[in-house]
TORPA-4810 file (N, C-alpha, C, O; in nm, 3 decimals):
<nodes>
NODE_1_-2.796_5.673_5.325_-2.630_5.657_5.346_-2.620_5.593_5.201_-2.682_5.505_5.140_M
NODE_2_-2.483_5.701_5.164_-2.438_5.684_5.051_-2.342_5.583_5.037_-2.266_5.574_5.133_E
NODE_3_-2.323_5.495_4.936_-2.212_5.403_4.942_-2.092_5.480_4.948_-2.067_5.583_4.886_L
NODE_4_-1.996_5.399_5.057_-1.899_5.400_5.115_-1.783_5.336_5.033_-1.789_5.216_5.005_S
NODE_5_-1.676_5.414_4.992_-1.551_5.350_4.953_-1.515_5.236_5.037_-1.469_5.133_4.987_N
NODE_6_-1.534_5.252_5.161_-1.510_5.204_5.307_-1.544_5.033_5.268_-1.482_4.928_5.251_D
NODE_7_-1.683_5.085_5.268_-1.754_4.943_5.240_-1.722_4.888_5.114_-1.701_4.767_5.102_A
NODE_8_-1.716_4.969_5.018_-1.710_4.872_4.883_-1.591_4.811_4.841_-1.578_4.747_4.737_L
NODE_9_-1.510_4.832_4.921_-1.375_4.748_4.926_-1.371_4.605_4.963_-1.291_4.526_4.915_V
NODE_10_-1.457_4.577_5.048_-1.467_4.494_5.104_-1.584_4.375_4.995_-1.560_4.256_4.975_I
NODE_11_-1.710_4.456_4.941_-1.791_4.384_4.853_-1.836_4.455_4.789_-1.875_4.549_4.858_M
NODE_12_-1.868_4.476_4.637_-1.947_4.560_4.607_-2.121_4.504_4.590_-2.159_4.390_4.614_T
NODE_13_-2.189_4.598_4.552_-2.307_4.536_4.515_-2.352_4.407_4.435_-2.420_4.308_4.464_P
NODE_14_-2.280_4.453_4.311_-2.269_4.303_4.213_-2.252_4.224_4.247_-2.321_4.125_4.220_V
NODE_15_-2.110_4.224_4.357_-2.027_4.092_4.410_-2.140_4.039_4.492_-2.179_3.922_4.482_E
NODE_16_-2.190_4.126_4.572_-2.285_4.070_4.699_-2.407_3.994_4.650_-2.438_3.895_4.715_M
NODE_17_-2.483_4.028_4.542_-2.587_3.989_4.469_-2.560_3.871_4.408_-2.639_3.780_4.435_R
NODE_18_-2.439_3.837_4.307_-2.371_3.744_4.291_-2.345_3.599_4.406_-2.376_3.481_4.397_R
NODE_19_-2.303_3.648_4.470_-2.224_3.586_4.578_-2.409_3.481_4.652_-2.444_3.365_4.674_L
NODE_20_-2.467_3.620_4.660_-2.582_3.511_4.750_-2.670_3.473_4.613_-2.720_3.362_4.633_R
NODE_21_-2.691_3.501_4.542_-2.775_3.447_4.428_-2.719_3.318_4.360_-2.786_3.218_4.331_K
NODE_22_-2.551_3.340_4.334_-2.561_3.198_4.225_-2.488_3.126_4.374_-2.521_3.014_4.414_E
NODE_23_-2.411_3.192_4.426_-2.271_3.078_4.488_-2.368_3.009_4.653_-2.353_2.902_4.712_L
NODE_24_-2.450_3.113_4.678_-2.507_3.060_4.815_-2.631_3.037_4.774_-2.694_2.973_4.859_A
NODE_25_-2.714_3.070_4.646_-2.824_3.009_4.695_-2.973_3.093_4.720_-3.088_3.066_4.687_G
NODE_26_-2.915_3.201_4.793_-2.996_3.248_4.880_-3.093_3.355_4.820_-3.071_3.430_4.725_W
NODE_27_-3.220_3.345_4.907_-3.313_3.486_4.898_-3.234_3.617_4.966_-3.121_3.625_5.014_T
NODE_28_-3.323_3.698_4.952_-3.272_3.832_5.017_-3.322_3.790_5.168_-3.249_3.776_5.265_L
NODE_29_-3.431_3.778_5.164_-3.513_3.723_5.286_-3.405_3.618_5.389_-3.367_3.652_5.501_D
NODE_30_-3.370_3.490_5.321_-3.309_3.423_5.398_-3.146_3.513_5.452_-3.090_3.492_5.560_R
NODE_31_-3.092_3.618_5.335_-2.960_3.666_5.388_-3.001_3.794_5.521_-2.927_3.851_5.602_L
NODE_32_-3.136_3.804_5.497_-3.203_3.928_5.628_-3.179_3.833_5.704_-3.087_3.834_5.786_S
NODE_33_-3.256_3.741_5.687_-3.235_3.656_5.860_-3.116_3.584_5.956_-3.109_3.556_6.075_E
NODE_34_-3.010_3.568_5.819_-2.863_3.537_5.874_-2.799_3.616_5.930_-2.733_3.608_6.034_E
NODE_35_-2.824_3.728_5.833_-2.746_3.870_5.865_-2.806_3.956_6.026_-2.745_4.023_6.109_S
NODE_36_-2.874_3.936_6.021_-2.988_4.038_6.086_-2.997_4.209_6.063_-3.009_4.293_6.152_K
NODE_37_-2.985_4.235_5.891_-2.984_4.318_5.836_-3.113_4.329_5.785_-3.150_4.217_5.750_I
NODE_38_-3.205_4.421_5.764_-3.323_4.502_5.717_-3.300_4.439_5.600_-3.191_4.442_5.544_N
NODE_39_-3.429_4.364_5.544_-3.374_4.332_5.428_-3.404_4.404_5.286_-3.367_4.377_5.172_K
NODE_40_-3.496_4.518_5.346_-3.504_4.683_5.265_-3.329_4.767_5.250_-3.287_4.848_5.167_T
NODE_41_-3.278_4.716_5.342_-3.156_4.773_5.328_-3.058_4.708_5.254_-2.953_4.766_5.226_Q
NODE_42_-3.077_4.610_5.226_-2.986_4.485_5.162_-3.039_4.517_5.022_-2.960_4.553_4.935_L
NODE_43_-3.144_4.509_5.003_-3.228_4.556_4.829_-3.155_4.663_4.781_-3.114_4.669_4.665_S
NODE_44_-3.134_4.762_4.879_-3.115_4.929_4.835_-2.951_4.875_4.799_-2.900_4.899_4.690_R
NODE_45_-2.878_4.799_4.911_-2.743_4.818_4.875_-2.687_4.737_4.730_-2.611_4.779_4.644_F
NODE_46_-2.755_4.608_4.741_-2.744_4.541_4.620_-2.800_4.654_4.496_-2.766_4.611_4.385_E
NODE_47_-2.857_4.752_4.488_-2.914_4.806_4.352_-2.832_4.943_4.367_-2.860_5.037_4.292_N
NODE_48_-2.751_4.953_4.444_-2.612_5.081_4.459_-2.744_5.196_4.458_-2.758_5.279_4.368_A
NODE_49_-2.830_5.183_4.568_-2.931_5.316_4.586_-2.868_5.339_4.741_-2.878_5.448_4.798_R
NODE_50_-2.834_5.279_4.771_-2.790_5.352_4.930_-2.673_5.219_4.981_-2.667_5.109_4.925_N
NODE_51_-2.598_5.257_5.083_-2.490_5.196_5.104_-2.534_5.143_5.277_-2.620_5.195_5.349_G
NODE_52_-2.448_5.027_5.311_-2.441_4.933_5.417_-2.293_4.988_5.489_-2.195_5.022_5.424_L
NODE_53_-2.301_4.988_5.629_-2.148_5.018_5.670_-2.097_4.908_5.673_-2.153_4.801_5.652_T
NODE_54_-1.959_4.934_5.707_-1.823_4.844_5.692_-1.828_4.714_5.757_-1.772_4.611_5.720_R
NODE_55_-1.913_4.731_5.874_-1.932_4.615_5.976_-2.066_4.520_5.911_-2.080_4.404_5.950_S
NODE_56_-2.150_4.575_5.821_-2.297_4.515_5.758_-2.232_4.418_5.666_-2.252_4.297_5.667_Q
NODE_57_-2.148_4.485_5.583_-2.065_4.434_5.451_-1.997_4.318_5.484_-1.997_4.222_5.406_V
NODE_58_-1.931_4.314_5.604_-1.825_4.234_5.654_-1.904_4.133_5.713_-1.849_4.023_5.724_E
NODE_59_-2.017_4.145_5.752_-2.119_4.071_5.804_-2.176_3.971_5.697_-2.169_3.848_5.696_T
NODE_60_-2.239_4.061_5.603_-2.264_3.967_5.503_-2.184_3.890_5.378_-2.244_3.818_5.298_C
NODE_61_-2.073_3.910_5.373_-1.935_3.873_5.297_-1.933_3.710_5.382_-1.930_3.600_5.328_K
NODE_62_-1.938_3.747_5.541_-1.876_3.628_5.593_-2.000_3.502_5.573_-1.987_3.385_5.538_G
NODE_63_-2.110_3.574_5.606_-2.240_3.451_5.606_-2.262_3.370_5.471_-2.263_3.248_5.461_V
NODE_64_-2.279_3.457_5.377_-2.299_3.444_5.260_-2.119_3.335_5.152_-2.118_3.281_5.042_L
NODE_65_-2.019_3.349_5.244_-1.915_3.286_5.216_-1.939_3.128_5.263_-1.925_3.026_5.194_L
NODE_66_-1.982_3.140_5.406_-2.014_2.999_5.488_-2.097_2.922_5.440_-2.098_2.799_5.448_R
NODE_67_-2.207_3.023_5.361_-2.327_2.939_5.260_-2.296_2.871_5.176_-2.332_2.754_5.160_A
NODE_68_-2.190_2.964_5.076_-2.153_2.900_4.939_-2.056_2.744_4.989_-2.093_2.632_4.953_A
NODE_69_-1.949_2.765_5.065_-1.887_2.651_5.109_-2.002_2.551_5.163_-2.002_2.442_5.106_A
NODE_70_-2.052_2.560_5.215_-2.186_2.425_5.258_-2.218_2.389_5.136_-2.193_2.275_5.097_E
NODE_71_-2.294_2.504_5.039_-2.347_2.452_4.934_-2.269_2.366_4.854_-2.316_2.263_4.806_R
NODE_72_-2.103_2.417_4.828_-2.031_2.342_4.727_-2.011_2.207_4.825_-2.000_2.107_4.754_E
NODE_73_-2.005_2.180_4.949_-1.998_2.059_5.035_-2.093_1.941_4.974_-2.063_1.834_4.920_R
NODE_74_-2.243_2.012_5.006_-2.337_1.952_4.963_-2.309_1.893_4.816_-2.297_1.771_4.809_Q
NODE_75_-2.297_1.971_4.690_-2.319_1.938_4.596_-2.189_1.828_4.539_-2.192_1.744_4.449_I
NODE_76_-2.071_1.870_4.637_-1.954_1.719_4.608_-2.004_1.608_4.679_-1.942_1.510_4.637_A
NODE_77_-2.082_1.575_4.763_-2.140_1.507_4.862_-2.230_1.403_4.747_-2.212_1.285_4.719_A
NODE_78_-2.309_1.478_4.709_-2.383_1.429_4.632_-2.340_1.327_4.488_-2.365_1.211_4.454_L
NODE_79_-2.259_1.448_4.425_-2.163_1.422_4.275_-2.113_1.244_4.312_-2.145_1.142_4.253_L
NODE_80_-2.006_1.267_4.458_-1.929_1.167_4.493_-2.035_1.032_4.507_-2.028_0.935_4.431_L
NODE_81_-2.125_1.042_4.608_-2.242_0.949_4.594_-2.306_0.883_4.464_-2.325_0.766_4.429_R
NODE_82_-2.337_1.033_4.393_-2.371_0.963_4.229_-2.303_0.886_4.156_-2.347_0.807_4.072_E
NODE_83_-2.160_0.913_4.193_-2.028_0.829_4.107_-2.007_0.717_4.189_-1.922_0.648_4.132_G
NODE_84_-2.030_0.683_4.259_-2.042_0.505_4.372_-2.155_0.493_4.310_-2.134_0.387_4.252_R
NODE_85_-2.250_0.522_4.283_-2.340_0.434_4.200_-2.328_0.407_4.091_-2.352_0.292_4.055_E
NODE_86_-2.290_0.497_4.009_-2.257_0.457_3.867_-2.147_0.308_3.879_-2.166_0.202_3.818_E
NODE_87_-2.046_0.334_3.964_-1.955_0.223_3.982_-1.998_0.100_3.960_-1.971_0.017_3.874_M
NODE_88_-2.111_0.100_4.101_-2.149_-0.024_4.147_-2.271_-0.096_4.014_-2.285_-0.218_4.000_V
NODE_89_-2.354_0.016_3.924_-2.445_-0.027_3.869_-2.344_-0.102_3.722_-2.390_-0.202_3.667_A
NODE_90_-2.233_-0.052_3.680_-2.133_-0.095_3.600_-2.069_-0.210_3.630_-1.996_-0.256_3.542_E
NODE_91_-2.080_-0.285_3.762_-1.987_-0.401_3.772_-2.140_-0.504_3.786_-2.131_-0.626_3.798_S
</nodes>
C-alpha cells in the first residue's frame, strides 16, 4: 500500500514517530499492542516505505495522544509532589 494523501493529512510518518517516541514514550511494540496494528506495518509507515489506511492512522493518533496526555499528567504530578517536598524541607 502506498502512502496516501488521505492518511497523511491526519499524521505524517515523521509526526507519528515523534509523537510515539518523544511525547508518548512508547516503543513500536507498545503502539502495536494498543492499536491492534501489526508492528511491521507501523514500522514501514514510520519509515515512509508503506502506507496505513486512514482509519489506522486515526487509531494511532488517538491512542498516542491519549498516552502523551497521561504521561504529561504523571510528570506534572511528580513535579508538584517534588515542589511540596522542597517547601517542607525549606521550612
